[in-house]
N, C-alpha and C positions, 0 to 999 in steps of 0.2 A: 393602494388596492390594485387589483388585477382583473382583466377580462378573460384570463386563461383558467382552465381547470387545473387541478393538481396543486396549485399553489395556495398558500394562506394569505398572501398579499402583504406580509409585514416582515421587514428587516429591522432588527433592534441593535442600537449602539448602546453598550453598557460601560460606564466609566466607573471602575472599582474605586478609584481614588476619591470620587465625590458622591458615589452611589447614584449618580444621575442616569436616568434611563430615557432615551430619545429614539425617534424613528429615523432610520437611515434611508435616504431616497434611492429607490431601486425600481425602475420603470419597466413596463412591458417591453420596451425596445431592448433594455438590458436583458430581460429574460429571453428574448428571441435570439440575442447574439451569444449568451453564455449559458443558458438553460438553468444551471444551478451547480451544486457541488464545488469541486475544487476549481473550475473555471470562474464561477462566481466569486469564490474566495480570492483567487489570483487577481482578478479585476479590482477588487476592493483594496487589496494590498498594493497593486500598481498605482491606485489613485491616491494612496495615503502615505506610503513609505518613501523616504527620500534617499536611502543608502547610508544614512548616518546613524540609524537606530542599531541597538545591540539586542541579541536574544533574550537577555535577562534584564533589559531596561524597561522602565515603566512605559516608554513610548512604543514598545513593541505591541502589535495587535494579534489577538487570537480570533480566527474566524471559524466558527462552527456552522457549516452549511449543509442543508438537505437538498435533495432533488425533487422535481415536481411529481415523480412517481412514488416517492417515499410516503408510505401510509395509505396508498391507494389500493393495495392488494395486487398490484402487478407482480409478475413472477420475480422473486430474489431482489425485491426493491427496498430493502430495509436499511440500505447503507446511508452513512453520513460521513462527512469529511471534516477534519480539523487542520487548519492551515495557519502558519505563523513563521517567524523567523526561527530557524532551527539552531539550537545550541550545539548540535553535533557538526553541522556543515557550515554554519554562518550565513546561510542564504535562505530564502524562502522555500518552505517545503510543505508537504501535506501528508496526512495520514488518514486512511480510510478504515471505517469500523462497522461491523455488522451487529453491534449491540442495539438495544431498543431506545436508546436516548433520542435518536433522530425522529423516530416515530412519535414519541411523546412530546418532543419539541414542536412538532406540527400540531399535535392535539392541543398544545397550548396556544396555537394561533400564530406561530412564528416559523418562517422559512429559514432564516439565518440569524445568528447572534454574533455580533462583533464586540469583542472585549478589549478594552484598553485600561491603563493605569495599574494600580496595585492596592490591594486591600491592606489596611493598617495592621492587621493581625490576622492569624489563620481564620478562614471564613468559608462557609458553604452557603450556597444560593438556592432558594426555592422559587420556581417559576409556576405560577398557578393561573392558567387562562390568560397569560400575558402579563400579570402582575408579578412584581419581583420583591422578594424578601431576603434580607441578609442575616445570616445566623452565625454565631460564635462557633468555630470549629474546634475549640480546645478539646472537646470530648471525643472527636474522631481523628484529630491529628495524631499521626503516629501508627494509626491502624493499617492493617493490610487491606487489599482491595475488596475482598468479599466482606471483611469485618466492617469496613467503612460503609459499604452499601447497605448492610444489614442495620447498622447504627442510624444511618440517615432515614432508612425505611421506618424504623421504630419511632424516631423522633416525628416524622410526618404523621404516622398513624396515631400517635398520642395527641399531637395538636389538633388533628382533624377529627378525632374521636371515632375513626373507623379505619379499615384497611384501605390504603390509598393506592391506586394504580398509577405507576409513574415509571419514568426512565431516569436512571442515575448515571452520570459520568463522573469518575473519581480517579484520583492518583493514589499510589501507595507510597512506602517509605522512600523508594528511589526518586520519585518526583519531588517529594519534600526536600530531599538532600541534593537536588540539582544533578543527578546523574545524567550525563549528557544524551543518553539513549533511554531515558524514562518514558513510559507509555501512559496512556489514559485508558481506564477500563470501564466498559459498560456491559453489565451482566457477566458473562464469561468471555467476552470478546474484547480484543485490544486494538486501539488506535496506536499501533506498536512502533511505528518507525519515526525517525528524525527528532526524538526527544520532546514531543509535545508535552509530556507529563511534567518535564522539567521547567517548561515555560509556565505551566499551571503553578507549580511550586514557587517559582520566582515571584509570582503575583500573590502569594499567600492563598491560593484558591484551592481548596481541598476537594470540593465536589459541587455539581450542579444537579438538581433534581427538577424535572419538568413533568407537568401533568395538565390535563384540561379535558374538555369534552367536545372540541371542535374537530371537524373532519373535512378533508379536501373535497371539492366537488369534481365529478367526472364529466367531461365535456359531452361524450356521446356514450352513455352507459351501455346501450345495446351492443353497438359495435365493439366497444371495448371488452365487454364480457365474452363476445364470440371469439375475438382474437386471442384473448388470454387462454381460452379453453383449448385452441388449436396449439398455442405456444407451449403450454404445459405439457400436452400430449407429446409434442416434439421433443422437449427436454427429457421426458421420461422414456422415450423410445431411442435417443441417441446413445451410442456405445460409451461415450465419455461421461455425459451428464446423467444418463439413465442407468448405467451399469458400473463402470469403473469408479466414479466418484461416490455413489452410495455404497458400493461394496467395500472399497479399500480407502476412500478418502484421497486426499492429495498424497498421502503416504505411499499409495500404490505406484507412484512414479519412481521410488527408490530403485527398484529392480531394473526398470527400463533405463534409468540414468546410468546404473552400474554397467549394463551391457554396452552402452554407447560411449562410455568414458566421460560422462558428464557429472559424476558424483564427486563433489569436493571431498578430498582426502588429505589428511596430514597438512592442514593449512594450505590446501590447493597445490601441494607439490605433485599430486597424482589425481587421476580422475576415476580411479576404481579403488574400493575398499574390500579387502578380503573377507572381512566379517560382515558384509552388507546384509546377508540374510537374517541375521540376529536382530537387525533394526529396520527390517523392511516393512512395507504396508501388510504383507501377508502374515508376518509374525505379529504385528500389532493386532490384526484381526483375530488370529487364532489364540493368542495368549493373553491379550489385555482388553479386548473390546467387550463392553457391557451392553451398549446400544448405540444407534445412530441419533443424532440430533441435527438441528438446522436453525438458521436464523428465521425471524418472522417472514412470512409469505414466500418461503423458499421450498420448491418441490424436490430439490437435489438432495438435501439432507446429508452433507458430507462430513459433518462434525463426528469425531470418534469420542465416545464417552468411555472413560476408563475408571479404575478405582486407585486411589492413593490413600493409604492408611485407612481403608474401609470406606472412604468417602467418594461418591461418584462425581467425577470432574471432567472437564474438557481435555481430551488427549492431544498429543503433539501433531502438528502438521508436518508436511514434508521438509520444510526449511529446518525446523527444530531437529527432526530425525537425522538429517544429513549433517548439519553443523555441530550438533552435539553427539553425533555417532561417529562416522568415519573421519570427519574433519579434526577430531581430537583423539582418534583411534580408540573409540569406546564402543564395546559390544553389548553393553548392559542396557536392555530396553526398559527394565523397571526403573532404573536411575533416570533415564530420559523422560519417562512419564512423570516422575517425582520432580525433576527440574523444571519441566514445562509448567507444571502447576505452581511451583515455588516462584518462578520468575513472574508469572502472571500475578501472583499475590503481592509480590514486592513491586510490581508495576514497572516491569523492565522488558525491553525488546529482546526476544530470544535471538534474533539474528545478530544484532550488534554485540550482545553479550558474548555469544559463541565465537564470533569472528575475532573479538578483542582477545578472548581467552586463548584461541589457537595461536595468535600472533605472539602472545606473552610465552607460550610454551616453547615456541621455536626461538624466540629471543633468549630465553634461559638456556636452551640447549646450545645456542651459538655463543654463549658467554657474554651477551650484551646487557643482560639484566638478570641479576640473581633474585628470583622471585619464588623458587620452590615448585613451580608448575611444570609438569611433564606430560608429554603425550602417553596416553594409556593409563596414567595414575589418576583415577577420577573419584576415588571414594570419599574425598573431603570437599568436593566442589560445591555442595549445598552451603557450607560455611563460607566459601569464597563469594558465592552469589549474594549472601546475606551481608558480608562485608562490603561489597560494592554498593549495595543499596544504602547502607549506613555510612559509607566512606570511611571505613576502618582499615588500617594497615595498607596492604597492597591494593585492597578494594578502592581506596582513595584515588589511586593512580588508574586502575582499570576502569574506573568510572568515566574517565576522559576519552576512551575510544582508542582504536589502533593507530590512527593518523597522528594524533598528538603524542602517543607514547613513542612512535617511530621517529618523530621529530626530536624527542628528548634522548632516546637511547640508541637510535640508528635502526637499521632493519626496514627502511622504507620500501625496499624491493619486494619484501614479502608481507607488507601490510596490506591486506587484500580489501581495499577500499577504493572508492571514487568519490572525489569532492568531500571526503571525510566520512562517508556512510559505507559501512561494511557490505560486502556483496552477499547476495543470496546464494543458495546451495548449489547452483548450476555452475560447474566448472566450464569456462567458455572456450577453452582451447580446441574443443571438438565441436563447437557451435559458435563460429566467429561472429555471426549476426548478433547473437546474444552479447558477445563481448563488446560489440560496437554500441549496443543499446545501454549496457551498463555505463559506459564512458560518457555518452551524450545525454543521458537521463538528466532531467532538470534537478531532481532532488538528490542526486548521487547514485550509488551503486544499487539501483533497484531494478529488479527483473521486470516488474510490471510497467513502471514508468519508462523503462527501456524498450517496451514494445513486445516483450515476451516472445521474441523470435525463435527461442529454443522450442516453442511448440510445433514450429514447422521444421526445425533441424533435429527432430528425433523423438519428441514426446507425443505428437499427434499425428504428424506426417513425417516423411523421411527424406526431406530435402538435403542435398549434400551440405553438411555442416562445415567443411573445410574451405569451400570456395567463397571468396568475397563477392563474387559476381551477383549483382542484383540486391545484395543485402542492405545497402544504404537506403535504397527506395522502399524496399519492403519494411525495414526498420521504421522509416518515416510514417508510412500509411498504417502500420500496426499501432504505432504510438497514437496517432490521431484517432483511429477507430476505438482503442481502448479508453482514450480520454473521453470520447463522446458518449460511450456506453456508461461510464461512471457518472456522468454529469446529471442523468436522470435519477440516480440513486440506486442503480442496479449493480449487482455483484458481477465481476469480471469472468467468473466461471461460466456464466451463460454464454460467453463468447466462444467456448468450446464447440457450441453447436454450429458455428459457422464452418468448421472443418467438416466436409462431407463424410457421413458415416462409413462409406466404403473405404475411405482412406485409413480408417482404424480397423474395421472388420476384416478387410482383405488387402493388407498392405503389400502383398507379393503379386497382386493381380496386374495384368498388363495396363489397365487403366490407372491404377494407383501409381505404378512405376513411371508411366508417361507424365502424369501430373507432377510428380516429384521432380522429374527431369526438366520440365518446362518452367516451373515456378521461378528459378534464378534467372530466367530470360525475360521475365515480365517487368524488370525495372523500368524501361522506357514508357511502357504503357501506364504504369503506376504514377509516373512523373506527369504524364500528360493529364491524367485524371486530377492529380493534385493542382496542377496549374490551372485547369479549366473544369472544376467539379460540376459546372452547370451541365456538362454533357451527360452526367449520371443523374438525369432529371426523372428517375423512376425508382421504384422499390421492388424488392425481391423477398420472397418468404424466408430465404435462408438468413437474411439480415432483418429480424423482426422489430428492431428498436424504433425506426421511423414510424411504423404503423402505430406503435404504442403511444408515441408522442402526438400523433394525429388524432387518435381516438380519445385518449385520456385527458390529454392537455388541450387539444384543439389548436396545436401548433403546426402549420403547414411544413412538412419534412419529407425529404427524399434522401436517397443514398448520398448524392453529392452534397447537399446542404448539411447532412449529418456529419460527413467527414470534414467539411470546412469548419464546423462548429468545434470539433476536436483539435483541428489545426490552430484555430484562433486561441483555444485554451492553452495549447502547448506554447504558443508564441508569446502570449501575455505574461506567462510565468517566466519565460526566458528573459523577457524584456525587463521585468522588475528585478530579477536576479543579476542583470547586467550592472545594475546600480551598486550591487554588493560585490562587484569584481569578477563576475563569471565571464569567461571568454573560451575561445578555442583552447587556451593554454590549460584550462581546468578540466577539459574533456579528456581524461587520461585514465590509464590502468597501471597497476604495479608492473615492474619489469618481468616478474615471474611469468605473467600472462602474455606479454608482448614480445619478449625477447628469448625466453626459454621454452623450447619445444616440449610439450607433454611427453611425446615419444622421441627420445634422443635420435633415433633412426629416421625420423620423419619431420623434416624442417617445416612442413605445412601445419604442424599441430601447435600453432601458436596464433594469437590474434593480430592480423595485419592492420592494426588500428589506424595509423595515419593515412593509409591508402583509402580506407572506407570513410574516414572522417571527411576528407576533401570532397568525395562524391556526395556524402550525406548533406553537408552544407550547401552544395549546388542544388541538390534535390529540393532542399527546404527553401531556397531562394534567399539564404542568409549571406552575409558578407563573409570575407575569408577569416575575419576575427571570430567567427562562430556565432554571430548575433544577428537578429533581424534588424535591418535598417529602417529608416523612416518610411521609404517606399513600401517596404514589405508590411509594415504595421498599418499604413494607411489603406493598403489593398485589403487588409482584414478588417478594416473598420475600427482600429484601435488608435485613438487619438494620442498624439505625441504629448509627453508629459511636460 
């Protein structure tokens, strides 16, 4: 149990092979050091994985973890995390989801669920107020995501004799057939990256449904409520979270990325797409938008709802628009909306699916692999995606991802991935800090795990995207802050509020220009705070998360301690991945991004990765091999394994 608010006080270890359910020891000291979410999951994996496990082996673990703010009503706090050994990258990874499963897992009285072993046959699991029931999944195996959730819901309703309120996490055909970038779906939201759905499939686990009537306690209800009211008002008044995201969603970034040369085009050969207007956020709003939607407890409501075949469904995010738009030279917005829906239904990550497809088109064009796929010829891609999910024909190979395909056919220089994970839609040669983040990100080519420095380099602010100056330190601290935000169970979009509003509303003002010019010079100051976070023993309204942890959880938190918690999360994940072979040699990008300038007339339009990496490792206090040494881990309170 726990003396803190927000938590349910129970972590469950579930052995699928024996159907044994036991409690996993997780103390308040653990909660203080790791809070929850992916840090909690990484520490559990650190304590249990040796480096000899394989992603599809029975000894691989799945950790589904919530944060202490999940289910408390805190703004945008509905997130939960799924972590495991990734079949796409071969290292531990995590995938975050905004579906309602995490909320209902806590209603069932559970903070986190650790799953090991393998079901003897296809199975779905019912969790009712902490009790576990195993059900034959024969009737739902093979169903798409929404069909699976509807079928499980009906089975629950029938067995309970009433309409059951629950959260369901399920896989589609892609997970069942071990597509290496298969996702887990909850509601209409996806834990999309790193192939967590394939790990579910390898364990014959089709779905988990959670329900219950338990609620987390709030440490200081009055102060918590007062703080949340101020926070929600701030979110709704900020130009990014209160205007751009509700109006255009993440899709609104397409036009900005086009202007700044950040929009992945023709498999990242270019950073601008001539037909961008047809697949922009403005076009999506004018031509497709039916209504806004949002996750539980979220005041931003950035989800685009569109219609596909007359059915109201979740529309595409920025990544899907960019990667299934300009990156394959497609201008058909109707098709992108359809593919987005179909990929979610099949249970497949749109980023890796699109990145693998773009590589295959270029490989075909260069004569490396005769697969029939071509840039701009997109009318039959629905069938291709279905073939991937069911591993038919060329789909069986595309299901392996671009890294493995390039190792087989050649073309590694234009396989746009890092550590096996395909990059997000931000072309980094005009935002070199983001390029560094892609390379050093623990889970592979992820913009968020990479620190999302592009928000400073052109999307929220206008810091010089070509200079490497200060980017290593800024990348480090952005990674740590974003880690810390997610540990409570909150959406990273709330972090946009940290960017002062005038930087967005008045980007050409003298003050904004001065701030943008000064930011690259802040590296040394950032490093001092990282080395001695105790000096930041205060809180600021611009960073509301420590307040929320103080009032809702009762956990003493300030900015310095908050950043240190994020740093601990990042380091423990790196430490467990070292057992699976990760080192500085794996922190790399394809040569297209590091060696070939985006603008042939401007040699600076490439990512000077090695230069920034060396500075980044020094900033983190890591060894030259790109790993935290025993001294570093001890300083963070991480016991040597």
